N, C-alpha and C positions, 0 to 999 in steps of 0.2 A: 062398182066406182072403178073407173078408169085408173089404171097406175100411172104415176107421174112418169114423162118420158126421160128417155137416156139419149146421149148423143153419140155418134158412131162416125169416127174418121177412119177412112180406110175401107168403107163398105163394100166397095166393087172390087175388091182385091180377093186372093184365094181363101185367106182366113176370114176376111172381113164378112164375105158372103155367109159363111157357116154361123157367124157371130150374129148377123142380122137374121138371120133364119131362126136361133135359138132365141134370141131377144123377143121376135114377134110371136114365136110359139108359147112363149111365157106370158104373153099379153101385154108385154111392154111396148108403149108407142115408141117410135125411133125418130130421131131428126139425124139424117145423114148428109154429110157435107162430100160431095164428089164434084169432079173436074168435068166429067161427061155423063149427064143423065142417061143418056141412052144405053149405058152399061149396066143400069140397074131398073130391073123392070118395076112397075108400080106394084104396091101391094097394100092392103088394108092395114092401117097403122103407120105407116112409113111416111115421112114428109122429107122431101129433097131438097137441098139448098146446093145450088151449082157454084163453084168457086174453089178457089187455091187453098190449102190448109196452112199457109203462110200471110192470108190476106186478113187481116183484123176485122174488116167489115164482115166477110163470108162467116168468120169463126162467131163472131157477134151474133149473126142473123141464125145461126145454128143453134146456139147455146139460149138464145133467148129471141124469138122471131119478132114480139112486140112487146111493147110496155104493159100490156094487159093480160099478156102470158106470163105464168112463171118460169123460170129457168129450169134446166134439166136437172135431174137428182144426181146424173152421175155421167161420165164421159168413157167411153172406149176409144181405145186408139190401137188400130191394127196398120197403121202405114209402115212402109218400107223405103227401102231406098232403090230409086228408079234404075241406076246403073252401078252395078258393083265394081265395074274395072277402071273407075276414074275417081280420084278423092273430090268429096263433095260435101255439103253441109245441108242439101235440100231437106233431108229427113230430120236433122236435129234442129233445124230451123223452124219446121213446122211444129215439133213437140214444144220449142220454146213459146212460139206464137200461141198455140193452143192454151199453155199452161196461163200465160200472160190473161188470155181470154177468160179462163175460168176465174182467175182472181178478179176481173173486172165484174163478173157476173155472179159472183158470190159462188162459185160450184167448187166444192173440194174434193170429190170423189173422182179419181181416175184410175182405171186399169187398162195398161199400156202393154205391147208385146216386143220384147227384145229378143236376146238368145243367150245361150249358155255362157258367151264370152262376157255378159255383163256381170256374171255370178262372182264373188270373191275368188281368188286364187289361195287354198288353203294353206299350201306349203310355201308359197314364194312371195305372198302378201300382192296387194294391188288386185287387178282384175285378171280372170282367166284369157281375155283377149288380148293381154300385154304380153303373153309368153305362147309362142310356138303356135299360131294361128296362121294356115296356109295363105300365102301372099294372094291368092285369088279373093280371099275374104277379109282381108286387112282393113279395107275401106268401110266395109260395113260394120266391121267390129268397132272401128273407131267411133262412128256413130251411136251404137248401142252404148259405149261407154259414155259418152257426151251425154246422151239422154238420161242414164241413171244420174249422173251428176246434176243436170237440170232439175231432176223430180227430188232428188236428196235436198238440193237446196231450197227449193220451194216448200219442201215440208219444213225444214227448218225455220225459214223466214216468214212463213205465213200461213203454216198449217195444211198445206195441200196433203190429203189422205191418197197417198198413190199406193199402186202393187204394180211392180214389174214383171211380168211372165218371161220365163227365161228357157224356152224349149230348146232341143236340139234338132237334128234334122227332120224338117217336115215331111211327114207320109200322109197321103191321102187314101190309102188303102187300109189303114188299121181303123177297124170299126170303134165306134166309142164304148168307154166302159173298161178300158184296159190302161188308164193312167194311174200313175203314182208321183205324187208331189213333195216337196220339201222346201221349207223356207232357209234361203242362203246358200243353197247347196244342191247339186245334182243327185238325185236317186240314182244308185248303181244298176246295172244289168242291161240297160237298154241303150243303142245309140240314136234312138228315134223317138218323135213325138207325133202321134196321130194328129192329123187337123180337126177331126171332130172331138177329140178328146180336149185340145187346146181351147177350142170355142166354148165346150160345156164350160172349162174351168173359168174361162174368162168372165163368163155370165154368173157362175156361182160364187165367184169371189167378190162380187159387187158390193153385196150385203155381208160379208164377213169381216166383222172388225179385227179378227186376228191377223188378217193379211195386210192391214195398212202399214206402210212404212217398210213392206219387205219385197226382196226379189224371191220368186217362186221358180225353182226348178221343177221342170215337168218332163217326164217319158212316158212313152207307152209300150207295154209289152204285146208283141204279136200273139195273137190266140193260137192256140196249138190244135 
């Protein structure tokens, strides 16, 4: 029996490509929304919709391509901010539009990616991103915090079953299998998160009820 499909937003990015590969490896059909189909090679089990993640029509076509097809069972979002150097809301606008589309389609499960700045600051309250973020990252930090508020509000208002991954500095050269995770905080001991570990965790947590409504700190230890 074919597994129900999942939707992936951000499939052509660095993390998104790894998530896509892992989802297909697990036998999950994937419906991906991308702005440029040429950036995403065709693959068995992959259906591509071309469009913008802020466009409701493109989102609806990704979540449920036609009335005779069921909606996806879960949404994975690995989108990011296009330009860290200027204040912008393209990222958080996309997340709000995707969440609104999920409500229209009756899809409740979402696993999205932020960063450690969206975790609680245990000493000072609020978010980690409200205290001591380098100036170069303040705009993306603001977007991550906006996205957490969007998910938490949707969870309270209509039951969105969200999980927000909160990695640290992403590293492509740490092999999978070295991650440590914790709810609502960062595990100590590493300033990095391996991208393969992040992709695995995103897929692993889709069906993990314990992760619903949580931010998940994730770091990776470099193998010795």
